[in-house]
C-alpha positions in Angstrom: 30.2 6.5 1.4 30.7 5.1 4.4 29.2 2.2 5.7 26.3 3.2 7.3 24.7 4.9 4.3 25.6 1.8 2.1 23.3 -0.3 4.0 21.0 2.2 4.1 20.5 2.5 0.7 20.4 -1.4 0.6 17.7 -1.7 2.8 15.6 0.6 0.9 16.8 -0.8 -2.6 16.6 -4.6 -1.5 12.7 -4.3 -0.9 11.8 -2.0 -4.3 13.5 -4.4 -6.0 11.6 -7.4 -4.0 8.5 -5.8 -4.8 9.2 -5.6 -8.6 9.3 -8.9 -8.7 6.1 -9.6 -7.0 4.4 -7.3 -9.1 6.6 -9.0 -12.8 5.5 -12.0 -11.7 1.7 -11.6 -11.2 1.6 -9.5 -14.6 3.2 -12.8 -16.4 1.3 -15.5 -14.3 -1.7 -14.1 -13.6 -2.7 -11.6 -15.8 -1.3 -12.4 -19.4 -2.3 -15.5 -19.7 -6.0 -15.4 -19.1 -5.9 -12.0 -21.1 -7.2 -9.7 -18.2 -6.0 -5.8 -18.1 -4.3 -3.5 -16.1 -4.2 0.1 -15.4 -1.7 2.9 -16.4 1.3 2.5 -18.5 1.4 -1.4 -18.2 -2.3 -1.7 -19.1 -1.2 -0.1 -22.5 2.4 -2.7 -22.9 -0.1 -5.5 -21.8 -2.5 -3.5 -24.6 0.4 -3.9 -27.0 1.7 -7.6 -26.6 -2.1 -8.7 -27.2 -2.2 -6.8 -30.2 1.6 -7.0 -31.8 2.9 -9.9 -29.5 5.7 -6.7 -28.7 7.2 -8.2 -25.1 5.8 -6.5 -22.0 9.6 -5.6 -20.7 10.1 -3.7 -23.8 7.9 -1.3 -23.6 7.4 -0.6 -20.1 11.1 0.7 -20.6 10.3 2.6 -23.1 7.2 4.3 -22.3 8.3 5.2 -18.8 11.4 7.1 -20.1 8.8 10.6 -20.4 7.3 9.9 -17.1 10.5 9.2 -15.4 12.1 12.5 -16.4 8.8 14.8 -14.6 9.4 12.8 -12.1 12.6 13.8 -12.1 11.6 17.7 -11.9 8.7 17.4 -9.7 9.7 14.0 -6.9 13.7 15.3 -6.6 17.0 13.6 -7.2 16.5 10.7 -4.4 12.9 9.7 -5.0 13.6 9.5 -8.6 16.9 7.8 -8.5 14.8 5.1 -6.5 11.9 5.4 -9.4 14.9 4.4 -11.6 15.9 1.4 -9.8 12.1 0.2 -9.6 11.5 0.9 -13.6 15.1 -0.5 -14.1 14.3 -3.9 -11.6 11.2 -4.2 -13.0 11.8 -4.6 -16.7 14.9 -7.1 -16.2 11.7 -9.1 -13.7 9.7 -9.4 -16.9 12.3 -9.6 -19.5 14.1 -12.6 -16.4 10.3 -14.0 -15.8 9.2 -13.7 -19.6 12.5 -16.1 -20.3 12.0 -18.5 -18.1 8.0 -18.9 -19.2 10.2 -19.6 -22.6 12.3 -21.8 -21.1 9.1 -23.8 -19.6 10.5 -23.4 -16.0 7.3 -22.5 -15.0 3.8 -22.3 -16.5 1.8 -19.2 -15.8 -2.0 -19.9 -14.3 -4.4 -20.0 -17.4 -8.0 -20.7 -16.8 -10.3 -21.1 -19.2 -13.9 -20.8 -17.0 -12.5 -19.7 -13.2 -11.8 -16.3 -14.2 -12.6 -14.9 -10.7 -9.8 -17.0 -8.6 -7.4 -15.4 -11.3 -8.7 -11.9 -10.8 -8.4 -12.2 -7.0 -5.4 -13.6 -6.9 -3.1 -11.0 -9.8 -5.4 -8.7 -7.4 -3.2 -9.2 -4.3 -0.2 -10.2 -5.9 -0.5 -6.8 -7.8 -1.1 -5.3 -4.9 1.1 -6.4 -2.5 4.3 -6.1 -5.1 3.4 -2.3 -5.9 2.4 -1.8 -1.6 6.0 -2.5 -0.7 7.4 -0.6 -3.8 5.4 2.3 -2.2 6.6 1.6 1.2 10.1 1.9 0.8 10.1 5.1 -1.3 10.4 4.4 -5.1 7.7 3.4 -8.1 7.4 1.7 -11.0 6.9 4.4 -13.2 3.9 4.9 -15.2 1.4 6.3 -13.0 2.7 4.9 -9.9 5.2 8.7 -10.5 1.6 10.9 -11.2 0.0 9.1 -7.5 3.3 9.8 -5.9 3.4 13.1 -6.9 -0.9 13.9 -6.2 0.0 12.1 -2.8 2.8 14.6 -1.7 1.0 17.4 -3.8 -3.0 17.2 -2.4 -2.3 14.4 0.3 -4.7 11.5 -2.0 -4.0 8.2 -1.4 -1.6 6.4 -3.9 -4.4 3.7 -4.0 -7.3 5.8 -5.1 -5.9 7.9 -7.7 -4.3 4.2 -9.0 -7.6 3.4 -8.7 -9.0 6.1 -10.3 -6.8 6.2 -13.8 -6.7 2.7 -14.1 -10.1 2.4 -14.4 -10.4 5.3 -16.9 -7.2 3.5 -19.0 -9.1 -0.2 -18.6 -12.3 1.2 -19.7 -10.9 2.6 -23.6 -9.1 -1.0 -23.3 -13.0 -2.2 -24.5 -11.8 -1.4 -28.5 -10.0 -4.8 -28.0 -11.1 -6.8 -25.1 -13.7 -8.5 -24.3 -16.8 -6.8 -21.8 -16.4 -10.2 -19.7 -12.5 -9.9 -19.3 -12.3 -5.9 -18.1 -15.3 -6.6 -15.5 -12.5 -9.5 -13.7 -9.5 -7.2 -14.2 -11.9 -4.4 -12.6 -11.9 -6.9 -9.7 -8.1 -7.2 -9.9 -7.3 -3.5 -9.7 -9.9 -3.0 -6.5 -8.7 -5.6 -4.5 -5.1 -4.3 -5.9 -5.4 -1.1 -4.7 -6.5 -1.8 -1.0 -3.6 -4.3 -0.1 -1.3 -1.2 -1.5 -3.4 1.2 1.1 -3.3 -1.6 3.7 0.4 -2.0 3.2 1.5 1.9 3.0 -0.7 2.2 6.2 1.3 -0.4 7.9 0.5 -3.9 8.8 0.0 -3.4 12.4 -3.7 -2.1 13.2 -4.6 -0.9 16.8 -7.2 1.1 18.7 -6.6 4.6 20.2 -8.4 5.4 23.3 -9.3 9.0 24.1 -10.8 9.1 27.5 -12.4 12.1 28.6 -13.6 11.8 32.4 -13.3 13.7 36.1 -10.7 10.6 37.4 -8.7 11.1 34.8 -5.1 10.5 36.8 -7.1 7.7 38.5 -8.0 5.6 35.1 -4.1 6.7 34.0 -2.9 4.9 37.3 -4.5 2.0 36.6 -3.8 1.4 32.9 -0.3 1.9 33.8 -0.2 -0.3 36.4 -2.7 -3.3 35.4 -1.7 -3.1 31.6 1.9 -1.5 31.3 0.6 0.7 28.6 1.5 4.1 28.1 -0.4 6.7 29.1 -1.0 10.5 28.2 -2.5 13.0 30.1 -3.7 16.1 28.0 -5.1 18.9 30.1 -8.5 20.1 29.1 -11.6 22.5 30.4 -15.2 21.8 29.8 -16.7 24.2 27.1 -20.1 24.7 29.1 -18.8 22.8 33.0 -15.8 25.3 32.7 -13.7 22.9 34.7 -10.0 22.2 33.9 -9.8 18.1 33.8 -7.1 15.7 32.2 -7.6 13.8 28.8 -6.4 10.6 29.1 -4.9 9.0 25.6 -3.4 5.5 25.2 -3.1 3.0 21.9 -3.9 -0.6 22.5 -4.0 -3.7 20.5 -7.2 -4.9 19.7 -6.6 -8.0 22.0 -6.9 -5.4 25.1 -9.7 -3.5 23.6 -12.2 -5.3 26.3 -9.8 -4.9 29.2 -9.1 -1.2 28.9 -12.7 -0.8 28.5 -13.8 -2.4 31.8 -10.9 -0.2 33.7 -12.4 2.9 32.7 -15.9 1.7 33.7 -14.5 0.4 37.2 -13.2 4.2 37.6 -16.2 6.2 35.9 -19.1 4.5 34.5 -19.9 7.7 33.0 -16.3 8.6 30.9 -17.0 9.7 27.7 -14.7 7.1 25.4 -14.0 7.1 22.3 -12.0 5.0 20.1 -10.5 5.4 16.7 -8.3 2.5 13.8 -4.8 3.4 13.7 -3.1 2.0 11.2 0.3 1.2 12.7 2.3 2.0 15.5 5.9 2.7 16.6 7.5 2.4 19.6 8.0 0.8 22.9 5.5 -1.7 23.6 4.4 -1.8 19.4 6.8 -2.6 17.0 10.0 -1.3 16.3 10.8 2.4 14.6 
């Protein structure tokens, strides 16, 4: 294995391990001490821990084996290899943090009244951990494998798939968990799904301008000179007028929206401008590829 390939693997495996560490910390620091719940296979492991005091790391490892085999068939060798890293490192960090808590190295966040604070921080922590894992092509097993398969086959958002399955599993846990705790758990699950999608789509948000005008070339030149932004001219024909013109396409940061709008109006006050969200931008002038 050459150095370049090894470096690439390390740059993928290290973030996956970091993500599982954050996720494991969220479970043991916020969820379990406050008797909240989680969805998916993790929810089952938590119920087993509440009911029979079985270590979470052990059931996480055992229950994920069948789904790991399913992922091997559906996701391919490379994907499942990173899933194996996710499952193994999650089980390891759950064991490690359980030992650290048992030894008194840190005390979990436990409250008797402010459960909304616990659920908010749990959602952010769990979503951050899973989002990092997903962004680098791994999963932590369980429903994560199902979510990734649905994402590849149907284009569904992974956060949405996890949210739906989590709600179903958490609903079933009403048999054991008080209704109040379930409601707090749903808050944590919803926030986690939003954080997952945010990290998946990219932390850098920008705006895409599509400008339809008879003065496309003039507008493009002004944007290039005044804002130093790249511009694409797209040939187009008006359906009603049958006239050929250039459609201007440009991506800018949020802070540049007003400036670009003013430039367009200064050239053509009647220009038709479409502004749309861009969740991730890579390339010159933005985040490096």
